[in-house]
C-alpha positions as CSV (number, residue, x, y, z in Angstrom):
1,X,90.4,120.9,106.4
2,X,90.6,124.3,104.2
3,X,89.4,123.9,100.2
4,X,92.1,123.3,97.9
5,X,91.6,125.9,95.1
6,X,94.0,125.7,91.7
7,X,94.5,129.6,90.0
8,X,95.1,129.3,86.4
9,X,96.7,132.5,84.8
10,X,99.7,133.6,82.8
11,X,99.6,137.3,84.9
12,X,102.0,136.7,87.6
13,X,101.0,139.9,89.3
14,X,97.1,138.6,88.8
15,X,97.9,135.2,90.5
16,X,100.4,136.8,93.2
17,X,97.3,138.9,94.1
18,X,94.8,135.9,93.8
19,X,96.9,133.6,95.7
20,X,97.4,136.3,98.7
21,X,93.4,137.0,98.8
22,X,92.3,133.6,98.7
23,X,95.1,132.2,101.5
24,X,93.7,135.2,103.6
25,X,90.4,133.7,103.3
26,X,91.2,130.9,104.7
27,X,91.4,128.5,101.7
28,X,94.9,126.2,100.4
29,X,96.1,127.7,97.0
30,X,98.3,126.8,94.1
31,X,99.0,128.0,91.2
32,X,99.7,127.4,87.6
33,X,100.4,129.9,84.4
34,X,99.1,127.5,81.8
35,X,96.2,125.5,81.4
36,X,98.9,122.6,80.4
37,X,100.5,123.0,83.5
38,X,96.9,123.1,85.6
39,X,96.1,119.9,83.8
40,X,99.7,118.0,85.2
41,X,99.2,119.6,88.8
42,X,95.1,117.9,88.6
43,X,97.0,114.6,87.7
44,X,98.5,114.8,91.1
45,X,96.1,116.2,93.5
46,X,92.4,116.8,92.8
47,X,91.3,120.4,94.2
48,X,87.9,121.4,94.9
49,X,87.6,124.2,92.9
50,X,89.3,125.7,89.6
51,X,89.7,129.4,89.2
52,X,91.5,130.5,85.3
53,X,91.2,133.2,83.4
54,X,90.4,132.5,79.6
55,X,93.0,133.9,78.0
56,X,96.2,131.7,78.3
57,X,98.9,131.1,76.1
58,X,98.5,127.6,74.4
59,X,95.2,126.0,75.7
60,X,92.7,128.5,76.7
61,X,90.6,128.4,79.2
62,X,87.9,127.2,77.5
63,X,89.6,124.1,76.4
64,X,91.1,123.6,79.6
65,X,87.5,123.3,80.9
66,X,87.0,121.0,78.5
67,X,89.4,118.9,79.3
68,X,88.3,118.9,83.5
69,X,84.8,118.0,82.1
70,X,86.2,115.0,80.2
71,X,88.3,114.2,83.2
72,X,86.5,115.2,86.5
73,X,83.2,115.5,85.9
74,X,82.0,117.3,89.2
75,X,85.0,119.6,89.9
76,X,83.6,123.0,90.1
77,X,85.6,126.0,87.4
78,X,84.8,129.4,87.5
79,X,86.1,131.9,84.6
80,X,88.1,134.9,84.8
81,X,87.1,137.2,81.5
82,X,87.8,140.3,79.7
83,X,85.0,142.0,78.2
84,X,86.6,140.5,74.3
85,X,85.5,137.2,75.4
86,X,82.2,137.3,77.6
87,X,80.3,135.5,74.8
88,X,82.6,132.6,75.0
89,X,82.3,132.8,79.1
90,X,78.1,132.9,78.6
91,X,78.7,130.0,76.0
92,X,81.0,128.0,78.6
93,X,78.0,128.4,81.3
94,X,75.5,126.6,79.3
95,X,78.0,123.7,79.1
96,X,78.9,123.2,82.7
97,X,80.9,126.2,84.1
98,X,80.0,126.8,87.2
99,X,79.9,130.9,86.6
100,X,82.5,133.8,85.2
101,X,83.8,137.0,86.1
102,X,84.9,140.0,84.1
103,X,87.8,142.1,85.2
104,X,88.4,143.6,87.2
105,X,86.4,141.6,89.5
106,X,85.1,142.4,93.1
107,X,87.1,141.0,95.7
108,X,83.7,139.7,98.1
109,X,82.1,138.7,95.1
110,X,84.5,136.4,93.7
111,X,84.8,135.0,97.5
112,X,80.8,134.7,97.4
113,X,81.2,132.6,93.6
114,X,83.8,130.8,95.7
115,X,82.1,129.7,98.3
116,X,78.6,129.2,96.4
117,X,80.4,126.8,94.0
118,X,82.1,124.9,96.8
119,X,78.7,124.1,98.7
120,X,76.8,123.3,95.6
121,X,79.4,120.7,95.0
122,X,80.6,119.2,97.8
123,X,79.3,115.9,98.8
124,X,76.4,115.4,100.8
125,X,76.9,113.5,104.5
126,X,76.7,109.9,104.7
127,X,74.3,109.8,107.1
128,X,71.1,112.1,108.3
129,X,72.2,112.0,111.5
130,X,76.1,112.1,111.1
131,X,77.9,115.4,111.8
132,X,78.1,117.8,108.9
133,X,81.7,117.4,108.4
134,X,82.7,114.3,106.7
135,X,86.2,113.7,107.6
136,X,86.0,111.7,110.8
137,X,83.3,109.8,108.5
138,X,85.9,109.6,106.1
139,X,89.0,108.2,107.9
140,X,86.5,105.5,109.2
141,X,84.8,104.3,106.0
142,X,87.9,104.5,103.8
143,X,90.4,103.9,106.3
144,X,91.9,100.5,105.0
145,X,93.0,102.8,101.7
146,X,96.1,104.5,101.7
147,X,96.3,107.1,98.8
148,X,96.9,110.3,97.4
149,X,96.3,109.7,94.2
150,X,93.7,112.0,92.4
151,X,92.7,108.9,90.3
152,X,91.3,106.8,93.9
153,X,89.9,110.2,94.8
154,X,87.4,109.9,91.8
155,X,87.2,106.2,92.4
156,X,86.4,107.0,96.3
157,X,84.3,109.5,95.5
158,X,82.1,107.0,92.5
159,X,82.0,104.3,95.4
160,X,80.9,106.4,98.4
161,X,77.8,107.5,96.3
162,X,77.3,103.5,95.0
163,X,77.0,102.8,98.9
164,X,74.2,104.6,99.7
165,X,72.5,102.2,96.9
166,X,71.8,98.4,96.9
167,X,73.4,98.1,93.2
168,X,75.7,95.4,92.4
169,X,78.9,96.5,92.0
170,X,81.6,94.6,89.8
171,X,85.3,95.1,90.7
172,X,87.8,95.1,88.4
173,X,91.5,94.8,88.5
174,X,94.8,93.2,88.3
175,X,95.4,90.9,91.3
176,X,96.7,92.5,94.2
177,X,95.2,95.8,93.5
178,X,92.8,96.3,97.4
179,X,89.6,95.1,95.7
180,X,88.4,93.7,98.5
181,X,89.5,96.8,100.4
182,X,87.7,99.1,98.0
183,X,84.6,96.3,99.1
184,X,84.6,96.5,102.5
185,X,85.0,100.1,102.6
186,X,81.5,100.6,100.3
187,X,80.2,98.0,103.0
188,X,81.3,100.7,106.0
189,X,80.6,103.6,103.8
190,X,76.7,102.1,103.4
191,X,73.9,102.0,105.6
192,X,74.4,98.0,105.8
193,X,77.9,99.3,108.1
194,X,76.3,97.5,111.3
195,X,75.7,94.3,109.3
196,X,78.5,91.6,108.6
197,X,80.4,92.3,105.8
198,X,81.8,88.4,104.3
199,X,84.3,88.1,101.6
200,X,84.8,84.6,99.6
201,X,87.5,83.7,97.0
202,X,85.4,81.8,94.8
203,X,88.5,80.6,92.7
204,X,90.2,79.1,96.0
205,X,87.4,76.7,97.4
206,X,87.1,73.4,95.2
207,X,83.9,72.9,93.3
208,X,82.2,70.1,95.3
209,X,82.4,72.7,98.5
210,X,81.7,76.0,97.2
211,X,77.8,75.1,97.3
212,X,77.5,74.5,100.2
213,X,80.1,77.1,101.6
214,X,77.9,79.7,99.8
215,X,74.1,78.3,100.2
216,X,74.7,75.9,103.6
217,X,73.5,72.1,103.9
218,X,71.4,70.1,106.1
219,X,72.8,67.1,108.5
220,X,73.1,64.1,106.4
221,X,73.1,66.1,102.6
222,X,76.0,64.5,101.7
223,X,78.6,62.0,103.4
224,X,80.4,64.3,105.5
225,X,77.3,66.3,106.3
226,X,77.0,65.6,110.3
227,X,75.3,68.6,110.9
228,X,73.1,71.8,109.9
229,X,75.4,74.2,108.3
230,X,74.7,78.0,107.5
231,X,75.9,79.3,104.3
232,X,77.5,82.7,103.9
233,X,74.6,84.1,102.1
234,X,72.8,83.5,105.5
235,X,75.9,84.6,107.9
236,X,76.4,87.7,106.0
237,X,72.2,88.5,106.2
238,X,71.6,92.2,106.1
239,X,75.2,92.9,105.4
240,X,77.4,92.7,102.0
241,X,78.8,89.8,100.5
242,X,82.1,89.4,98.1
243,X,82.4,87.3,95.9
244,X,86.0,87.3,94.8
245,X,87.4,86.2,91.8
246,X,83.8,85.5,90.4
247,X,85.2,84.8,87.2
248,X,86.9,81.1,88.7
249,X,82.9,80.2,89.6
250,X,82.0,76.7,87.7
251,X,79.4,77.1,85.6
252,X,77.1,74.9,87.2
253,X,77.0,77.0,90.2
254,X,76.1,80.4,87.9
255,X,73.2,78.9,87.4
256,X,72.1,78.3,91.2
257,X,74.1,81.7,92.2
258,X,71.6,83.5,89.4
259,X,68.7,81.9,90.9
260,X,69.3,83.5,94.3
261,X,70.0,86.8,93.2
262,X,66.7,86.6,91.4
263,X,64.3,85.8,94.0
264,X,66.4,86.4,96.6
265,X,65.6,82.7,98.3
266,X,68.2,79.9,98.7
267,X,67.5,76.3,99.4
268,X,70.4,75.0,101.4
269,X,71.6,71.2,100.3
270,X,69.6,68.7,101.5
271,X,66.6,71.3,102.4
272,X,63.2,71.5,100.9
273,X,62.7,74.7,102.4
274,X,63.5,77.8,100.7
275,X,65.5,80.8,103.1
276,X,64.8,84.5,102.3
277,X,68.1,86.4,102.4
278,X,69.0,89.7,102.5
279,X,72.4,90.3,101.5
280,X,74.2,93.3,99.0
281,X,76.2,91.6,96.5
282,X,79.7,92.9,95.5
283,X,81.7,90.7,92.8
284,X,85.3,91.1,92.2
285,X,87.5,89.5,89.3
286,X,90.9,89.9,87.7
287,X,89.4,88.1,84.5
288,X,88.7,89.0,81.3
289,X,84.8,88.6,81.5
290,X,83.2,89.7,77.7
291,X,86.3,87.1,76.8
292,X,85.5,84.4,79.5
293,X,81.3,84.9,78.1
294,X,82.6,84.6,74.5
295,X,84.3,81.5,75.3
296,X,81.3,80.1,76.6
297,X,82.7,79.8,80.7
298,X,80.5,82.8,81.9
299,X,76.9,83.7,81.5
300,X,75.7,86.4,80.4
301,X,72.7,87.0,82.5
302,X,74.7,86.3,85.5
303,X,77.2,89.2,84.3
304,X,74.5,91.3,84.1
305,X,73.1,90.8,87.4
306,X,76.3,91.0,89.0
307,X,77.5,94.4,86.5
308,X,75.0,97.1,87.3
309,X,77.7,99.4,88.1
310,X,81.9,98.6,87.3
311,X,84.6,99.9,89.6
312,X,88.1,99.7,88.1
313,X,91.1,99.9,90.4
314,X,94.2,101.0,88.5
315,X,97.3,99.1,89.1
316,X,100.0,100.6,91.2
317,X,102.0,101.1,88.1
318,X,99.5,104.2,87.5
319,X,99.1,105.9,90.9
320,X,103.3,105.9,91.8
321,X,102.3,108.8,94.3
322,X,101.1,106.7,96.5
323,X,104.2,104.3,96.5
324,X,105.9,105.8,99.1
325,X,103.1,106.5,101.0
326,X,102.6,102.9,101.1
327,X,105.6,101.8,101.7
328,X,106.2,104.3,104.8
329,X,102.5,103.0,106.1
330,X,103.1,99.2,105.7
331,X,107.2,100.4,107.4
332,X,105.2,101.4,110.3
333,X,103.1,98.1,110.5
334,X,105.5,96.0,110.2
335,X,108.1,97.7,112.7
336,X,105.3,96.9,115.3
337,X,104.8,93.4,113.9
338,X,108.8,92.7,114.0
339,X,109.4,94.9,117.2
340,X,111.7,96.9,115.5
341,X,113.0,100.6,115.3
342,X,112.7,101.3,111.9
343,X,112.3,105.0,111.1
344,X,112.5,105.2,106.9
345,X,113.8,104.2,103.6
346,X,117.3,105.7,102.2
347,X,116.6,107.9,99.5
348,X,117.9,105.2,97.0
349,X,115.7,102.9,98.6
350,X,112.9,105.0,97.9
351,X,113.5,105.8,94.4
352,X,113.8,101.9,93.2
353,X,110.4,101.6,95.4
354,X,108.7,104.4,93.3
355,X,110.5,103.5,89.5
356,X,110.0,99.6,90.0
357,X,107.2,97.6,87.4
358,X,105.2,96.0,90.7
359,X,103.4,93.5,88.2
360,X,102.0,92.3,91.9
361,X,100.7,95.7,92.6
362,X,100.2,96.6,96.2
363,X,100.1,93.0,97.7
364,X,103.8,93.2,96.2
365,X,104.6,96.0,97.9
366,X,104.0,94.9,101.0
367,X,105.8,91.9,100.3
368,X,108.6,93.7,99.6
369,X,108.7,96.2,102.2
370,X,108.1,93.2,105.1
371,X,111.2,91.5,103.5
372,X,113.4,94.8,104.2
373,X,111.7,95.0,107.6
374,X,112.7,91.7,108.7
375,X,116.3,92.0,107.3
376,X,116.9,95.0,108.6
377,X,120.0,95.6,111.2
378,X,119.7,99.4,111.2
379,X,116.7,101.9,111.5
380,X,117.0,103.6,107.7
381,X,116.0,100.5,105.2
382,X,119.2,100.5,102.8
383,X,119.2,100.2,98.6
384,X,120.5,96.7,98.8
385,X,117.7,95.0,100.7
386,X,115.0,96.7,98.7
387,X,117.0,95.3,95.5
388,X,117.2,91.9,96.9
389,X,113.6,91.8,97.9
390,X,112.8,93.0,94.4
391,X,115.3,90.2,93.2
392,X,117.0,93.2,91.0
393,X,120.2,93.3,92.5
394,X,122.2,95.1,89.7
395,X,119.2,97.6,88.9
396,X,120.2,100.8,88.3
397,X,117.4,103.8,88.4
398,X,118.4,107.1,86.5
399,X,116.6,110.3,86.4
400,X,115.2,111.7,83.0
401,X,118.1,114.1,83.2
402,X,120.6,111.3,84.1
403,X,120.1,109.5,81.4
404,X,120.6,111.7,78.6
405,X,123.7,113.4,80.4
406,X,125.4,109.6,80.1
407,X,123.6,109.0,76.3
408,X,125.1,112.1,75.5
409,X,128.6,111.4,76.9
410,X,128.7,107.6,75.6
411,X,127.5,109.2,72.5
412,X,130.3,111.9,71.7
413,X,133.0,109.4,73.2
414,X,131.8,107.0,70.8
415,X,132.0,109.8,67.7
416,X,135.6,110.5,69.1
417,X,136.9,107.0,69.2
418,X,135.6,106.6,65.6
419,X,136.9,109.5,64.3
420,X,140.2,109.0,65.8
421,X,139.8,112.4,68.4
422,X,139.3,114.6,64.8
423,X,136.5,117.1,66.2
424,X,135.6,118.5,62.5
425,X,135.0,115.0,61.5
426,X,133.2,113.9,64.6
427,X,131.0,117.2,64.8
428,X,130.0,116.2,61.0
429,X,128.6,112.7,61.8
430,X,126.7,114.6,65.0
431,X,125.0,117.3,62.5
432,X,126.6,119.9,64.6
433,X,129.4,122.9,64.0
434,X,132.6,122.6,65.7
435,X,132.1,125.6,68.1
436,X,128.9,123.4,69.2
437,X,130.4,120.2,69.1
438,X,133.6,121.9,71.2
439,X,131.1,123.1,73.6
440,X,129.6,119.5,74.3
441,X,133.2,118.0,74.9
442,X,133.9,120.7,77.1
443,X,130.9,119.9,79.4
444,X,131.5,116.5,79.6
445,X,135.3,117.1,79.8
446,X,136.7,115.0,77.0
447,X,140.0,115.5,75.4
448,X,139.9,115.0,71.6
449,X,144.1,114.6,72.3
450,X,143.4,111.7,74.3
451,X,141.5,109.9,71.8
452,X,144.3,110.7,69.6
453,X,146.9,109.3,72.2
454,X,144.7,105.9,72.6
455,X,144.7,105.2,69.2
456,X,148.7,105.8,68.2
457,X,149.7,103.6,71.4
458,X,147.6,101.0,70.3
459,X,149.3,101.1,66.5
460,X,152.6,101.4,68.2
461,X,151.6,98.6,70.5
462,X,152.3,101.0,73.4
463,X,150.7,101.2,76.8
464,X,149.6,105.0,77.3
465,X,151.8,106.6,80.0
466,X,149.1,106.6,83.0
467,X,151.0,110.1,84.2
468,X,149.7,112.0,81.2
């Protein structure tokens, strides 16, 4: 896949020229005519490189670089500068801009600088023996994570770097955001990928059984221990163990877990022998562990053992560009599960999906799509089924323009009713001149006389003539 470049310049001719030149060189190019527009585009999709003029309306190119550096530290930026701004550009290179080019610049030099920046900023291969291209590897290790969100792209880039280490990782995020999927992705991108990945929910297993599940037990260790049992630490030997909902682990067991992490050995229940273990630990929680520590419900020493690096998964409401992508992905899977020929969602249904609150995150989205698929009688999922699944039958989602239009009309109607259709009075209340007020009424097809007639008829106790 060709690299994606973002061009930023308020000169339309320059943008057109650069776009043609870079597209011909095999790059995928998008453009923005201001720094603010560029930042909006970056929020939707992260390019491989940003090429920006220094002189821009509003925020200048240096300000844009500072914003990019804060949000996307590894994203290379090349500045285009006139001679008068060379000192600023030189200063910017000291702060981290990859390089700058003075106008007019040589096309060959520009392509060389772009190629250098992309080569230096490209992530290294996952393994020294793997192919130089990363597409196949990417598809393998993060196949379970469906996203085009720039925020998720940054998160996955960090996850892939962490995968090459044995550092303990704490995954934070609301329930249903995909913490187990991310943990599995880290495992698959790591040198431990060929070994087991095992997940255990620490809050779903009774306290009396959790120790035995994690560390194992010997025959006769307790009443029902009729045989030796290997725990999950031993089952995950050489691989990765995800301790999900670690915040729900009982305090007594936290002490024993800390000892295993410190000494890398465990002792099954009823055994006098210790067993060495080699397991990479990833933990996950939706709880605020800082509050839990302050309340004495979570050990501080264990927290720092588990929290070498923290990755935080965003809620679905903060990655709305992924909703339609995920919904259609789930639709394909569920159509196969239920043996139905489903082709997609009606536009109104997709709009409701994309704007719903999603307190249950990706898991809730899957459940909504599954319910709609199970009840669907047509290839296209209708709005009614999505509303039913969301338990919001009266919901009506408006665009911002539609909402403004509706408010404006209702506001004008209210004023005209209040003033008995006298435009001068209504315009005065709205703090607008009569000409502008008449223009607004014409836009919404409102006639003052209708309001006067209604009032007169009401006063006389008459019913308005419907033919008028």
